[in-house]
Backbone of each chain as ProteinMPNN parsed JSONL, in Angstrom:
{"seq_chain_A": "MIYYNKVKLTLHLKESDELKNLVEQLRKQKNERQEELANIVGVSRQTIISIEKGKYNPSILLAFKIANHFNKSIEEVFIYEEEE", "coords_chain_A": {"N_chain_A": [[7.33, 34.161, 15.348], [4.727, 32.671, 13.523], [4.686, 30.603, 10.73], [2.529, 29.567, 8.173], [1.982, 26.388, 6.696], [1.485, 25.772, 3.303], [-1.02, 23.989, 1.716], [-1.975, 22.126, -1.012], [-4.994, 20.911, -2.058], [-5.991, 18.025, -3.688], [-8.072, 16.309, -4.169], [-10.55, 16.81, -2.739], [-10.995, 19.532, -2.658], [-11.19, 22.688, -4.394], [-8.717, 23.889, -6.758], [-7.953, 26.419, -6.027], [-8.48, 26.54, -3.336], [-7.194, 26.285, 0.032], [-5.437, 24.384, 2.489], [-4.064, 24.936, 5.483], [-1.474, 24.147, 7.843], [-0.31, 23.765, 11.26], [1.433, 21.946, 12.193], [4.248, 21.435, 12.197], [5.248, 23.668, 13.594], [3.965, 23.433, 16.09], [4.95, 20.988, 16.909], [7.664, 21.54, 17.16], [7.533, 23.393, 19.186], [6.912, 21.734, 21.258], [9.217, 20.381, 21.509], [9.603, 17.967, 20.119], [10.545, 15.122, 18.17], [10.14, 14.278, 14.694], [9.814, 11.556, 14.38], [8.956, 10.738, 16.887], [6.43, 11.952, 17.103], [5.235, 10.659, 14.981], [5.166, 8.002, 15.907], [3.445, 8.301, 18.061], [0.967, 9.073, 16.919], [0.627, 6.991, 15.229], [1.619, 6.63, 12.577], [3.918, 6.615, 9.72], [7.23, 8.147, 9.736], [7.705, 9.474, 7.4], [5.176, 10.217, 6.596], [4.507, 12.196, 8.427], [6.426, 14.072, 7.699], [5.524, 14.654, 5.1], [3.005, 15.776, 5.692], [3.777, 18.039, 7.147], [5.211, 19.409, 5.207], [3.187, 19.977, 3.551], [2.461, 18.364, 1.488], [0.822, 16.223, 1.718], [-2.531, 15.608, 2.646], [-3.957, 14.872, 5.675], [-6.242, 12.252, 6.796], [-9.482, 12.789, 8.303], [-9.542, 11.503, 10.723], [-6.827, 11.092, 11.397], [-6.068, 13.737, 11.492], [-7.538, 14.581, 13.706], [-6.299, 13.033, 15.669], [-3.723, 14.129, 15.671], [-4.288, 16.77, 16.396], [-5.437, 16.365, 18.94], [-3.223, 15.358, 20.267], [-1.655, 17.624, 20.533], [-3.214, 18.988, 22.26], [-5.128, 20.692, 21.169], [-7.817, 22.152, 19.242], [-9.152, 20.783, 16.217], [-9.435, 22.763, 14.292], [-7.609, 24.62, 15.089], [-5.199, 23.566, 14.448], [-5.324, 22.672, 11.798], [-6.057, 24.651, 9.162], [-8.555, 25.776, 7.128], [-8.804, 27.52, 4.161], [-10.752, 29.325, 2.002], [-10.476, 30.518, -1.19], [-11.657, 33.492, -2.676]], "CA_chain_A": [[6.287, 34.275, 14.326], [4.348, 31.375, 12.979], [4.417, 30.562, 9.29], [1.639, 28.475, 7.813], [2.341, 25.557, 5.546], [0.428, 25.796, 2.298], [-1.339, 22.651, 1.251], [-2.905, 22.101, -2.144], [-5.824, 19.713, -2.029], [-6.197, 17.537, -5.052], [-9.28, 15.494, -4.328], [-11.804, 17.296, -2.188], [-11.174, 20.969, -2.757], [-10.799, 23.306, -5.657], [-7.287, 24.222, -6.845], [-7.711, 27.699, -5.367], [-8.648, 26.399, -1.884], [-5.962, 25.907, 0.705], [-5.475, 23.881, 3.862], [-2.776, 25.215, 6.114], [-1.354, 23.454, 9.126], [0.728, 24.244, 12.191], [2.007, 20.745, 12.811], [5.695, 21.593, 12.41], [5.47, 24.665, 14.637], [3.523, 22.882, 17.378], [5.886, 19.912, 17.26], [8.916, 22.163, 17.602], [7.25, 23.996, 20.495], [6.921, 20.634, 22.236], [10.539, 19.739, 21.404], [9.415, 16.572, 19.704], [11.081, 14.763, 16.86], [9.1, 13.777, 13.772], [9.656, 10.13, 14.648], [8.164, 10.589, 18.116], [5.046, 12.29, 16.756], [4.744, 9.575, 14.103], [4.851, 6.842, 16.75], [2.288, 8.609, 18.913], [-0.277, 9.074, 16.131], [0.541, 5.713, 14.531], [1.939, 6.676, 11.133], [5.371, 6.616, 9.499], [7.869, 9.473, 9.818], [7.546, 10.101, 6.078], [3.837, 10.825, 6.542], [4.597, 13.462, 9.185], [7.197, 14.995, 6.844], [4.635, 15.083, 4.001], [1.978, 16.67, 6.248], [4.421, 19.313, 7.485], [5.572, 20.114, 3.961], [1.952, 20.303, 2.839], [2.304, 17.506, 0.318], [-0.237, 15.241, 1.972], [-3.6, 16.03, 3.553], [-4.341, 13.703, 6.462], [-7.665, 11.956, 6.945], [-10.063, 13.506, 9.442], [-9.17, 10.741, 11.922], [-5.423, 11.406, 11.713], [-6.039, 15.161, 11.862], [-8.015, 14.642, 15.099], [-5.251, 12.449, 16.528], [-2.63, 15.114, 15.776], [-4.801, 17.911, 17.166], [-5.576, 15.91, 20.336], [-1.878, 15.22, 20.84], [-1.182, 18.971, 20.897], [-4.267, 19.589, 23.102], [-5.753, 21.79, 20.409], [-8.941, 21.703, 18.414], [-8.687, 20.495, 14.846], [-9.383, 24.029, 13.538], [-6.421, 25.383, 15.49], [-4.018, 22.945, 13.816], [-5.534, 22.645, 10.338], [-6.88, 25.827, 8.827], [-9.046, 25.754, 5.756], [-9.058, 28.845, 3.624], [-11.356, 29.293, 0.663], [-10.195, 31.759, -1.922], [-12.855, 33.988, -3.38]], "C_chain_A": [[5.999, 32.909, 13.712], [4.052, 31.488, 11.488], [3.539, 29.353, 8.983], [2.209, 27.683, 6.636], [1.184, 25.583, 4.566], [0.218, 24.386, 1.761], [-2.316, 22.745, 0.088], [-3.698, 20.811, -2.102], [-6.14, 19.282, -3.44], [-7.528, 16.833, -5.232], [-10.563, 16.205, -3.925], [-12.06, 18.784, -2.4], [-10.761, 21.475, -4.125], [-9.318, 23.669, -5.613], [-6.974, 25.494, -6.052], [-7.817, 27.607, -3.84], [-7.353, 25.91, -1.24], [-6.227, 25.358, 2.098], [-4.088, 24.105, 4.457], [-2.689, 24.413, 7.401], [-0.17, 23.944, 9.939], [1.466, 23.091, 12.853], [3.484, 20.94, 13.147], [5.979, 22.553, 13.573], [5.11, 24.118, 16.024], [4.461, 21.78, 17.859], [7.188, 20.49, 17.803], [8.742, 22.836, 18.969], [7.333, 22.948, 21.603], [8.27, 19.916, 22.304], [10.445, 18.256, 21.072], [10.074, 16.345, 18.352], [9.944, 14.232, 16.0], [8.78, 12.311, 14.049], [8.765, 9.898, 15.872], [6.694, 10.872, 17.833], [4.424, 11.173, 15.905], [4.339, 8.359, 14.923], [3.607, 7.078, 17.592], [0.983, 8.518, 18.122], [-0.411, 7.831, 15.228], [0.707, 5.771, 13.017], [3.463, 6.635, 10.974], [5.914, 8.051, 9.565], [7.687, 10.229, 8.499], [6.191, 10.8, 5.956], [3.826, 12.164, 7.276], [5.35, 14.507, 8.348], [6.292, 15.55, 5.738], [3.555, 16.049, 4.495], [2.592, 18.045, 6.528], [4.784, 20.118, 6.234], [4.345, 20.526, 3.171], [1.73, 19.477, 1.597], [1.136, 16.545, 0.482], [-1.255, 15.798, 2.963], [-4.08, 14.827, 4.349], [-5.842, 13.481, 6.461], [-8.169, 12.693, 8.181], [-9.666, 12.823, 10.753], [-7.743, 11.08, 12.368], [-5.294, 12.87, 12.14], [-6.502, 15.333, 13.316], [-6.952, 14.114, 16.057], [-4.136, 13.461, 16.755], [-3.077, 16.289, 16.648], [-4.931, 17.546, 18.648], [-4.224, 15.81, 21.025], [-1.338, 16.579, 21.289], [-2.164, 19.709, 21.804], [-4.9, 20.812, 22.44], [-6.97, 21.237, 19.687], [-8.41, 21.535, 16.984], [-8.545, 21.785, 14.017], [-8.153, 24.86, 13.885], [-5.153, 24.836, 14.822], [-4.13, 22.977, 12.291], [-6.514, 23.759, 9.969], [-7.254, 25.803, 7.348], [-9.344, 27.171, 5.29], [-9.582, 28.743, 2.194], [-11.086, 30.617, -0.017], [-11.405, 32.189, -2.698], [-12.53, 34.324, -4.833]], "O_chain_A": [[6.9, 32.12, 13.427], [3.283, 32.342, 11.047], [3.784, 28.253, 9.478], [2.824, 28.232, 5.722], [0.028, 25.432, 4.961], [1.169, 23.691, 1.402], [-3.367, 23.377, 0.202], [-3.117, 19.726, -2.109], [-6.515, 20.097, -4.283], [-8.053, 16.773, -6.344], [-11.544, 16.206, -4.67], [-13.2, 19.242, -2.329], [-10.086, 20.793, -4.896], [-8.732, 23.746, -4.533], [-5.892, 25.639, -5.485], [-7.313, 28.475, -3.127], [-6.539, 25.229, -1.862], [-7.131, 25.816, 2.797], [-3.091, 23.547, 4.001], [-3.71, 24.042, 7.981], [0.817, 24.454, 9.41], [2.047, 23.239, 13.928], [3.915, 20.639, 14.261], [6.832, 22.287, 14.42], [5.842, 24.311, 16.994], [4.734, 21.654, 19.053], [7.742, 19.99, 18.782], [9.656, 22.854, 19.793], [7.762, 23.229, 22.722], [8.439, 18.963, 23.064], [11.12, 17.418, 21.668], [10.15, 17.243, 17.513], [8.915, 13.791, 16.513], [7.628, 11.884, 13.964], [7.935, 8.989, 15.891], [5.816, 10.126, 18.268], [3.264, 10.799, 16.081], [3.298, 7.752, 14.672], [2.811, 6.164, 17.809], [0.005, 7.947, 18.604], [-1.425, 7.646, 14.555], [0.03, 5.06, 12.274], [4.2, 6.622, 11.96], [5.166, 9.024, 9.466], [7.536, 11.451, 8.48], [6.07, 11.836, 5.303], [3.223, 13.134, 6.818], [4.96, 15.673, 8.296], [6.288, 16.751, 5.47], [3.225, 17.019, 3.813], [2.01, 19.077, 6.194], [4.677, 21.344, 6.213], [4.436, 21.322, 2.237], [0.915, 19.831, 0.745], [0.536, 16.109, -0.5], [-0.892, 16.383, 3.984], [-4.562, 13.856, 3.765], [-6.619, 14.389, 6.167], [-7.38, 13.162, 9.002], [-9.477, 13.488, 11.772], [-7.485, 11.32, 13.548], [-4.513, 13.2, 13.032], [-5.934, 16.128, 14.064], [-6.733, 14.681, 17.127], [-3.66, 13.635, 17.876], [-2.34, 16.743, 17.524], [-4.57, 18.343, 19.515], [-4.087, 16.131, 22.206], [-0.648, 16.673, 22.304], [-1.989, 20.893, 22.09], [-5.166, 21.825, 23.087], [-7.134, 20.026, 19.541], [-7.367, 22.075, 16.614], [-7.666, 21.894, 13.162], [-7.707, 25.692, 13.095], [-4.167, 25.554, 14.655], [-3.163, 23.27, 11.589], [-7.658, 23.778, 10.425], [-6.401, 25.808, 6.459], [-10.054, 27.921, 5.959], [-8.95, 28.162, 1.312], [-11.416, 31.686, 0.498], [-12.099, 31.372, -3.304], [-13.411, 34.754, -5.578]]}, "seq_chain_B": "MNKLVKGKMIGSIICLVISVGIFVYTLTFGKTLNEELHSYLNGFAGGMFGVGIVTTIISINALKNPSKARELENSINDERLKSINNCAMANVCRICIILQAVSSVVCAIIGKMEVAKYLGFAICFELIIYIIMYSYLKSKN", "coords_chain_B": {"N_chain_B": [[3.254, -9.678, 21.89], [2.628, -7.926, 18.917], [-0.447, -7.975, 17.065], [-0.438, -7.523, 14.298], [2.256, -7.887, 13.56], [2.522, -10.476, 14.32], [0.702, -11.671, 12.545], [1.984, -11.139, 10.128], [4.276, -12.622, 10.471], [3.213, -15.232, 10.638], [2.143, -15.44, 8.074], [4.506, -15.289, 6.528], [5.788, -17.605, 7.352], [3.999, -19.557, 6.452], [4.308, -19.129, 3.726], [6.992, -19.926, 3.417], [6.788, -22.638, 4.164], [5.064, -23.667, 2.179], [6.654, -23.208, -0.106], [8.894, -24.816, 0.455], [7.615, -27.26, 0.529], [6.842, -27.518, -2.17], [9.376, -27.656, -3.326], [10.294, -30.078, -2.218], [8.41, -31.791, -3.311], [9.01, -31.539, -6.067], [11.56, -32.592, -6.039], [11.106, -35.188, -5.205], [9.153, -36.253, -6.967], [10.191, -35.473, -9.326], [11.184, -36.833, -11.598], [8.979, -37.9, -12.814], [7.653, -35.721, -13.733], [7.212, -33.44, -16.52], [9.832, -31.563, -18.182], [9.34, -28.81, -18.478], [7.234, -28.242, -16.661], [8.523, -28.95, -14.334], [10.619, -27.039, -14.13], [9.034, -24.794, -14.009], [7.615, -25.119, -11.579], [9.782, -25.14, -9.81], [10.773, -22.536, -10.164], [8.588, -21.048, -9.288], [8.442, -21.895, -6.603], [10.934, -20.993, -5.757], [10.665, -18.207, -5.924], [8.622, -17.792, -4.027], [9.939, -18.715, -1.767], [11.983, -16.849, -1.49], [10.497, -14.493, -0.947], [9.299, -15.326, 1.42], [11.542, -15.711, 3.099], [12.587, -13.084, 3.291], [10.41, -11.641, 4.471], [10.217, -13.072, 6.833], [12.665, -12.504, 8.082], [12.328, -9.751, 8.471], [10.143, -9.785, 10.235], [11.262, -11.203, 12.415], [13.278, -9.434, 13.212], [11.63, -7.341, 14.005], [10.373, -8.53, 16.174], [12.457, -8.85, 17.95], [13.249, -6.266, 18.467], [11.529, -3.729, 19.981], [11.109, -1.096, 19.031], [11.483, -1.366, 16.325], [9.371, -3.032, 15.81], [7.253, -1.343, 16.274], [7.721, 0.5, 14.248], [7.285, -1.127, 12.025], [4.614, -1.795, 12.416], [3.471, 0.75, 12.213], [4.122, 1.306, 9.548], [2.542, -0.553, 8.276], [0.0, 0.233, 9.021], [-0.12, 2.814, 8.116], [-1.86, 5.493, 6.759], [-1.241, 7.108, 4.558], [0.602, 5.592, 3.081], [-1.065, 3.473, 2.507], [-2.974, 4.696, 0.848], [-1.309, 5.471, -1.252], [-0.475, 2.99, -2.12], [-2.934, 1.886, -2.95], [-3.526, 3.64, -5.029], [-1.36, 3.204, -6.758], [-1.78, 0.513, -7.39], [-4.268, 0.681, -8.672], [-3.569, 2.199, -10.904], [-1.782, 0.443, -12.141], [-3.538, -1.63, -12.805], [-5.202, -0.311, -14.662], [-3.326, 0.266, -16.687], [-2.598, -2.346, -17.379], [-5.018, -3.373, -18.414], [-5.38, -1.718, -20.621], [-3.073, -2.394, -22.081], [-3.615, -5.083, -22.569], [-5.873, -4.831, -24.176], [-4.783, -3.492, -26.404], [-2.898, -5.399, -27.199], [-4.618, -7.472, -27.838], [-5.956, -6.472, -30.099], [-3.75, -6.164, -31.82], [-2.956, -8.849, -32.055], [-5.21, -9.875, -33.327], [-5.025, -8.554, -35.761], [-2.617, -9.549, -36.795], [-3.348, -12.087, -37.236], [-3.496, -13.978, -35.203], [-5.893, -15.25, -33.933], [-6.861, -16.826, -31.842], [-5.369, -16.138, -29.529], [-6.052, -13.452, -29.442], [-8.785, -13.655, -28.902], [-8.734, -14.85, -26.349], [-7.474, -12.84, -24.879], [-9.337, -10.792, -25.147], [-11.475, -11.955, -23.826], [-10.364, -12.077, -21.267], [-10.184, -9.344, -20.663], [-12.915, -8.613, -20.587], [-13.735, -10.202, -18.442], [-12.204, -9.109, -16.348], [-13.275, -6.534, -16.279], [-15.894, -7.081, -15.548], [-15.484, -8.099, -12.984], [-14.505, -5.782, -11.866], [-16.791, -4.113, -11.971], [-18.5, -5.489, -10.218], [-17.007, -5.32, -7.843], [-16.9, -2.557, -7.542], [-19.626, -1.93, -7.177], [-20.091, -3.298, -4.818], [-18.329, -2.024, -2.983], [-19.401, 0.517, -3.122], [-21.908, 0.15, -2.007], [-21.151, -0.454, 0.547], [-19.903, 1.821, 1.512]], "CA_chain_B": [[3.552, -9.527, 20.458], [1.563, -7.246, 18.195], [-1.234, -8.839, 16.169], [-0.015, -7.334, 12.903], [3.571, -8.517, 13.389], [2.228, -11.908, 14.429], [0.069, -12.053, 11.279], [3.032, -11.104, 9.087], [5.157, -13.758, 10.77], [2.487, -16.455, 10.252], [2.08, -15.41, 6.606], [5.816, -15.608, 5.952], [6.077, -19.022, 7.645], [3.17, -20.328, 5.507], [4.992, -18.963, 2.434], [8.191, -20.78, 3.444], [6.371, -24.05, 4.214], [4.556, -24.033, 0.842], [7.773, -23.27, -1.065], [9.691, -26.017, 0.774], [6.768, -28.389, 0.103], [6.953, -27.636, -3.636], [10.75, -28.138, -3.601], [10.332, -31.504, -1.856], [7.59, -32.483, -4.322], [9.751, -31.616, -7.341], [12.717, -33.492, -5.847], [10.621, -36.571, -5.063], [8.467, -36.707, -8.186], [10.79, -34.729, -10.436], [11.397, -37.66, -12.786], [7.698, -38.15, -13.481], [7.152, -34.46, -14.314], [7.963, -33.018, -17.705], [10.881, -30.588, -17.856], [8.742, -27.46, -18.379], [6.509, -28.153, -15.388], [9.541, -29.052, -13.288], [11.294, -25.743, -13.971], [7.993, -23.827, -13.6], [7.381, -25.306, -10.142], [10.993, -24.705, -9.087], [10.799, -21.071, -10.216], [7.495, -20.59, -8.415], [8.863, -22.158, -5.217], [12.07, -20.11, -5.485], [10.104, -16.87, -5.675], [7.911, -17.826, -2.732], [10.953, -18.897, -0.718], [12.639, -15.548, -1.34], [9.564, -13.59, -0.252], [9.148, -15.869, 2.778], [12.768, -15.44, 3.881], [12.688, -11.635, 3.551], [9.385, -11.231, 5.442], [10.537, -13.698, 8.127], [13.76, -11.714, 8.686], [11.736, -8.48, 8.934], [9.32, -10.085, 11.411], [12.149, -11.569, 13.546], [13.878, -8.163, 13.661], [10.582, -6.59, 14.716], [10.106, -9.201, 17.456], [13.603, -8.622, 18.843], [13.39, -4.852, 18.786], [10.192, -3.121, 20.063], [10.987, 0.111, 18.19], [11.33, -1.875, 14.948], [7.999, -3.559, 15.749], [6.386, -0.169, 16.162], [7.945, 1.022, 12.893], [6.622, -2.042, 11.09], [3.173, -1.613, 12.634], [3.121, 2.051, 11.637], [4.192, 1.253, 8.077], [1.395, -1.343, 7.8], [-1.23, 1.002, 9.27], [0.007, 4.188, 7.623], [-2.92, 5.814, 5.778], [-0.639, 7.661, 3.336], [1.148, 4.472, 2.313], [-2.215, 2.697, 2.012], [-3.578, 5.393, -0.296], [-0.343, 5.392, -2.355], [-0.545, 1.602, -2.592], [-4.189, 1.746, -3.707], [-3.401, 4.436, -6.257], [-0.414, 2.502, -7.634], [-2.432, -0.707, -7.863], [-5.315, 1.089, -9.623], [-2.895, 2.6, -12.148], [-1.252, -0.78, -12.766], [-4.706, -2.32, -13.397], [-5.6, 0.445, -15.864], [-2.298, 0.053, -17.723], [-2.686, -3.755, -17.811], [-6.21, -3.539, -19.257], [-5.101, -1.037, -21.896], [-2.083, -3.221, -22.802], [-4.319, -6.283, -23.037], [-6.741, -4.447, -25.288], [-3.919, -3.216, -27.555], [-2.335, -6.693, -27.627], [-5.711, -8.238, -28.456], [-6.166, -5.92, -31.449], [-2.561, -6.509, -32.617], [-3.031, -10.291, -32.326], [-6.268, -10.083, -34.319], [-4.527, -8.045, -37.048], [-1.58, -10.446, -37.355], [-3.948, -13.391, -37.524], [-3.518, -14.904, -34.062], [-7.247, -15.015, -33.419], [-7.062, -17.537, -30.567], [-4.795, -15.286, -28.467], [-6.878, -12.233, -29.406], [-10.038, -14.007, -28.217], [-8.45, -15.047, -24.913], [-7.202, -11.527, -24.288], [-10.635, -10.1, -25.096], [-12.232, -12.583, -22.744], [-9.742, -11.657, -20.001], [-10.575, -7.939, -20.417], [-14.329, -8.631, -20.184], [-13.788, -10.792, -17.105], [-11.652, -8.118, -15.409], [-14.21, -5.414, -16.143], [-17.047, -7.578, -14.778], [-15.048, -8.119, -11.576], [-14.417, -4.371, -11.441], [-18.156, -3.607, -11.734], [-18.984, -6.138, -8.989], [-16.262, -4.736, -6.719], [-17.326, -1.155, -7.431], [-20.97, -1.917, -6.594], [-19.963, -3.764, -3.425], [-17.717, -0.956, -2.172], [-20.346, 1.639, -3.108], [-22.978, -0.169, -1.049], [-20.563, -0.494, 1.9], [-19.486, 3.155, 1.95]], "C_chain_B": [[2.358, -8.898, 19.74], [0.881, -8.179, 17.2], [-0.758, -8.761, 14.723], [1.308, -8.032, 12.613], [3.396, -10.038, 13.408], [1.657, -12.427, 13.099], [1.081, -12.127, 10.149], [3.951, -12.312, 9.226], [4.5, -15.064, 10.306], [2.433, -16.563, 8.73], [3.397, -15.822, 5.974], [6.18, -17.069, 6.2], [5.271, -19.917, 6.695], [3.823, -20.318, 4.119], [6.193, -19.902, 2.343], [7.813, -22.26, 3.38], [5.886, -24.51, 2.835], [5.712, -24.178, -0.15], [8.641, -24.498, -0.819], [8.929, -27.269, 0.326], [6.87, -28.612, -1.404], [8.331, -28.163, -4.023], [10.847, -29.646, -3.357], [9.567, -32.325, -2.9], [8.36, -32.639, -5.638], [10.975, -32.53, -7.236], [12.274, -34.954, -5.828], [10.04, -37.1, -6.372], [9.005, -36.033, -9.454], [10.9, -35.53, -11.727], [10.106, -37.886, -13.559], [7.138, -36.886, -14.153], [7.908, -34.138, -15.597], [8.86, -31.827, -17.351], [10.321, -29.172, -17.632], [8.055, -27.253, -17.036], [7.476, -28.158, -14.216], [10.199, -27.697, -13.044], [10.3, -24.662, -13.526], [7.771, -23.903, -12.092], [8.576, -24.835, -9.321], [11.092, -23.183, -9.037], [9.774, -20.466, -9.276], [7.903, -20.717, -6.947], [10.013, -21.237, -4.825], [11.612, -18.703, -5.144], [9.436, -16.798, -4.317], [8.888, -17.929, -1.575], [11.654, -17.567, -0.428], [11.772, -14.572, -0.556], [9.421, -14.006, 1.209], [10.325, -15.542, 3.657], [12.828, -13.966, 4.273], [11.68, -11.215, 4.62], [9.648, -11.854, 6.815], [11.636, -12.906, 8.828], [13.21, -10.398, 9.248], [10.944, -8.709, 10.218], [10.184, -10.417, 12.623], [12.823, -10.315, 14.113], [12.879, -7.356, 14.482], [10.304, -7.209, 16.081], [11.228, -8.94, 18.461], [13.649, -7.19, 19.353], [12.007, -4.171, 18.799], [10.014, -1.879, 19.18], [10.818, -0.276, 16.709], [9.899, -2.391, 14.753], [7.017, -2.423, 15.548], [6.481, 0.433, 14.754], [7.193, 0.195, 11.852], [5.099, -1.878, 11.172], [2.686, -0.307, 12.005], [3.119, 2.012, 10.119], [3.028, 0.438, 7.502], [0.106, -0.518, 7.917], [-1.253, 2.374, 8.604], [-1.005, 4.494, 6.506], [-2.361, 6.359, 4.47], [-0.102, 6.533, 2.46], [0.029, 3.614, 1.731], [-2.81, 3.365, 0.777], [-2.643, 5.366, -1.507], [-0.398, 3.998, -2.983], [-1.797, 1.376, -3.448], [-4.108, 2.442, -5.059], [-2.491, 3.726, -7.258], [-1.06, 1.264, -8.243], [-3.506, -0.382, -8.913], [-4.691, 1.471, -10.962], [-2.342, 1.389, -12.898], [-2.389, -1.535, -13.473], [-5.143, -1.631, -14.691], [-4.627, 0.167, -17.013], [-2.392, -1.366, -18.281], [-3.867, -3.953, -18.753], [-5.987, -2.893, -20.629], [-4.122, -1.877, -22.739], [-2.728, -4.486, -23.364], [-5.177, -5.966, -24.253], [-5.916, -4.207, -26.559], [-3.357, -4.529, -28.113], [-3.387, -7.522, -28.351], [-5.935, -7.782, -29.9], [-4.995, -6.306, -32.36], [-2.598, -7.988, -33.015], [-4.078, -10.581, -33.406], [-5.782, -9.661, -35.703], [-3.505, -9.009, -37.659], [-2.076, -11.888, -37.507], [-3.944, -14.4, -36.384], [-4.849, -14.727, -33.321], [-7.489, -15.665, -32.06], [-6.599, -16.666, -29.391], [-5.645, -14.025, -28.306], [-8.172, -12.488, -28.648], [-9.825, -14.157, -26.719], [-8.214, -13.716, -24.208], [-8.498, -10.726, -24.133], [-11.496, -10.633, -23.971], [-11.695, -12.133, -21.378], [-10.148, -10.228, -19.643], [-12.026, -7.888, -19.915], [-14.459, -9.13, -18.749], [-13.312, -9.784, -16.053], [-12.63, -6.966, -15.188], [-15.467, -5.83, -15.378], [-16.705, -7.605, -13.287], [-14.987, -6.697, -11.024], [-15.807, -3.822, -11.099], [-18.725, -4.188, -10.437], [-18.325, -5.495, -7.769], [-16.704, -3.294, -6.462], [-18.685, -1.07, -6.733], [-20.918, -2.305, -5.127], [-19.425, -2.651, -2.529], [-18.641, 0.249, -2.044], [-21.452, 1.396, -2.08], [-22.454, -0.146, 0.385], [-20.222, 0.886, 2.425], [-20.563, 4.19, 1.652]], "O_chain_B": [[1.215, -9.306, 19.946], [1.511, -9.038, 16.583], [-0.68, -9.767, 14.017], [1.475, -8.679, 11.578], [4.018, -10.772, 12.641], [2.068, -13.474, 12.597], [1.052, -13.041, 9.325], [4.346, -12.935, 8.241], [5.141, -15.896, 9.665], [2.648, -17.636, 8.165], [3.425, -16.595, 5.017], [6.81, -17.702, 5.354], [5.789, -20.915, 6.192], [3.885, -21.338, 3.433], [6.392, -20.583, 1.336], [8.425, -23.037, 2.649], [6.243, -25.594, 2.373], [5.759, -25.128, -0.931], [9.078, -25.15, -1.767], [9.523, -28.215, -0.19], [6.971, -29.749, -1.864], [8.46, -28.998, -4.918], [11.401, -30.389, -4.167], [10.006, -33.397, -3.316], [8.369, -33.71, -6.245], [11.376, -33.16, -8.214], [12.954, -35.835, -6.353], [10.361, -38.197, -6.829], [8.359, -36.028, -10.501], [10.733, -34.985, -12.818], [10.114, -38.042, -14.78], [6.27, -36.964, -15.022], [9.073, -34.5, -15.758], [8.655, -31.17, -16.33], [10.755, -28.445, -16.739], [8.255, -26.242, -16.363], [7.272, -27.454, -13.227], [10.323, -27.256, -11.902], [10.649, -23.747, -12.78], [7.743, -22.879, -11.41], [8.414, -24.212, -8.272], [11.447, -22.607, -8.008], [10.053, -19.503, -8.562], [7.738, -19.788, -6.156], [10.066, -20.754, -3.694], [12.105, -18.086, -4.2], [9.656, -15.859, -3.551], [8.694, -17.309, -0.529], [11.885, -17.211, 0.727], [12.238, -13.912, 0.372], [9.422, -13.171, 2.114], [10.162, -15.146, 4.811], [13.086, -13.631, 5.429], [12.038, -10.516, 5.568], [9.344, -11.247, 7.842], [11.553, -12.662, 10.032], [13.572, -9.981, 10.348], [11.052, -7.936, 11.171], [9.89, -9.975, 13.733], [12.927, -10.15, 15.329], [13.223, -6.768, 15.508], [10.028, -6.491, 17.042], [10.986, -8.823, 19.663], [14.027, -6.925, 20.495], [11.378, -4.046, 17.748], [8.932, -1.631, 18.65], [10.112, 0.39, 15.952], [9.297, -2.217, 13.693], [6.076, -2.523, 14.761], [5.478, 0.82, 14.154], [6.562, 0.725, 10.939], [4.4, -1.83, 10.159], [1.64, -0.261, 11.358], [2.248, 2.594, 9.471], [2.576, 0.696, 6.386], [-0.758, -0.562, 7.041], [-2.301, 3.017, 8.542], [-1.009, 3.849, 5.458], [-2.92, 6.115, 3.4], [-0.323, 6.518, 1.249], [0.141, 3.095, 0.621], [-3.115, 2.702, -0.214], [-3.098, 5.254, -2.645], [-0.371, 3.847, -4.205], [-1.737, 0.765, -4.515], [-4.551, 1.919, -6.082], [-2.798, 3.652, -8.448], [-0.919, 0.991, -9.435], [-3.634, -1.084, -9.916], [-5.209, 1.118, -12.021], [-2.42, 1.313, -14.124], [-2.223, -2.016, -14.593], [-5.419, -2.293, -15.692], [-5.03, -0.124, -18.139], [-2.284, -1.576, -19.489], [-3.738, -4.625, -19.777], [-6.36, -3.454, -21.659], [-4.313, -2.048, -23.943], [-2.432, -4.906, -24.482], [-5.208, -6.719, -25.226], [-6.287, -4.651, -27.645], [-3.339, -4.747, -29.325], [-3.096, -8.187, -29.345], [-6.085, -8.604, -30.804], [-5.192, -6.716, -33.504], [-2.311, -8.338, -34.16], [-3.866, -11.418, -34.284], [-6.083, -10.319, -36.699], [-3.512, -9.26, -38.864], [-1.312, -12.787, -37.862], [-4.344, -15.549, -36.57], [-4.911, -14.139, -32.241], [-8.224, -15.132, -31.229], [-7.316, -16.481, -28.407], [-5.922, -13.586, -27.19], [-8.61, -11.657, -27.852], [-10.618, -13.666, -25.915], [-8.687, -13.493, -23.094], [-8.719, -10.069, -23.115], [-12.157, -9.879, -23.257], [-12.463, -11.846, -20.459], [-10.423, -9.925, -18.482], [-12.326, -7.203, -18.937], [-15.196, -8.56, -17.945], [-13.936, -9.626, -15.004], [-12.796, -6.481, -14.068], [-16.042, -5.026, -14.644], [-17.503, -7.2, -12.442], [-15.362, -6.439, -9.881], [-15.988, -3.156, -10.079], [-19.353, -3.476, -9.654], [-18.995, -5.168, -6.789], [-16.859, -2.871, -5.316], [-18.882, -0.26, -5.828], [-21.61, -1.72, -4.294], [-19.977, -2.367, -1.466], [-18.672, 0.918, -1.011], [-21.876, 2.313, -1.378], [-23.198, 0.141, 1.322], [-20.244, 1.116, 3.634], [-20.385, 5.37, 1.953]]}, "name": "protein", "num_of_chains": 2, "seq": "MIYYNKVKLTLHLKESDELKNLVEQLRKQKNERQEELANIVGVSRQTIISIEKGKYNPSILLAFKIANHFNKSIEEVFIYEEEEMNKLVKGKMIGSIICLVISVGIFVYTLTFGKTLNEELHSYLNGFAGGMFGVGIVTTIISINALKNPSKARELENSINDERLKSINNCAMANVCRICIILQAVSSVVCAIIGKMEVAKYLGFAICFELIIYIIMYSYLKSKN"}
């Protein structure tokens, strides 16, 4: 079963809106370490940790890089949910 | 060798050369300088030398070890660290301007009008630079 990480956006979205991501799950499926993913997409390991924990929302460019690495579309990795 | 690591290495070497140059200058012409300027230059050179040594060691480690080089490159390019750095710098600027404004008022109250005027001038200058920078970045983005 896949659990989504909850991400609170502080700049671009309302407090009630959420961006979830499957980075941790997809990385574990690929048997990759955080450090390896960080090197592939060109960021630090701490950034990957923050993205997985939902503390940091990546830029659209980094989100595309991560999605491309997992051979998924950006919507399959990062899911935006607007609360009504 | 990566361009970024190379750039860091060149920067640290320039830092070291300038600091050594200042040390040599103070040793050669130390007698002609007044004591305050002498210690000021030595302190300045000491700080630069320290920064130069640390960044040179980091760069040499990165050159010897490709994984370290990659780590360094990632830490320089990391968008999260860049945004944190920008945010920290912006907050420091805000705090500095507020402190200057408060200090200026305090100086004016205690009768040190010269210092108060200089601080006021510095605040105006900083805000003018801010407006110019803001307009420039706004036009670029």
